[in-house]
Steps between C-alpha positions, in 0.01 A plus 500: 500500500384142546645226278233256387628146445366184345511161672855445370596819693575690177404869496215549251394855588497775759246681708566846635347730759455847354601783733311796369171624368332460166579133438369168626627405846668186360637438156599162359717405204312510171329182385730280291507133400721449808308714750124510539379625837182297461711183503768599752474496878750696706724280723355176362853369447572548871162373623520182292704290746293590807176452305612149414557417866193672647268447201385860543564839345404846621403748230523874560455808281840659478876489527524647850242260642685198357839627619364574850357149530826340384696708751254393771566133420193433284707397199211353304362845409465623141356819353284574197675835441180698518310305238194283538574131531514346153441147373872471423592597856246254638664231290842584648361499853323167448827337387666590831236463772140386539408774751526875439444749781380831355638786713399789279460849642203539737325764292226484238754467216668206674168330575383549141832358378439190714158453342643534149791270588262233627306516174820443305609218733171313521590258220830417669539257786632769732356536846465876548500638853467862610726650765296732728704822500388795715297757306715736294825310553732296285748224594802736506318732743432212737860375486624851574256563788468158658769274355505184295331286763187716474480437126571130550209484749270670249602253228426214739152650557427525128151399395375311196421734213132407500470614863666833412254547214194425715619724786571782254152468344339505845703805605400692188130410509229664704389215722221705659269458199380193311648645180838552665 
């Protein structure tokens, strides 16, 4: 179980990892006036202070990624709890830091989530950067295999979102034909 807190550090809901078959992998508290997972960001209350000092946040997909980054000393990490980035979450991020490093899983779902997140964030004044994770990995994997310094180095090598988008389009296109 993962307690989800607001910026005043009050518990507003819970997320749980299901151990068994036949249900979703993760299950959150039901939506209420107090808890809406489209508004909440996991560990935002802890990341707030560091974000104010560094003017950056790192956004990841899940509880374990955020916890792993905090344990590795990257205490400005927050998680979307498996949802796409929403306008409400972008608003919360923008209040705390002008730069957001997107360290979503290095798979097609993570890359698609970055594209959708950028669409949502384009009216904000956030500078979105993409952390180049090795194919098929997530931040928790890298912390476990290589340590926190490896993730910190990847964050430092993050690229502007527009560069990520262009490189992704070039990688997916057939550059051997005029049509491609």
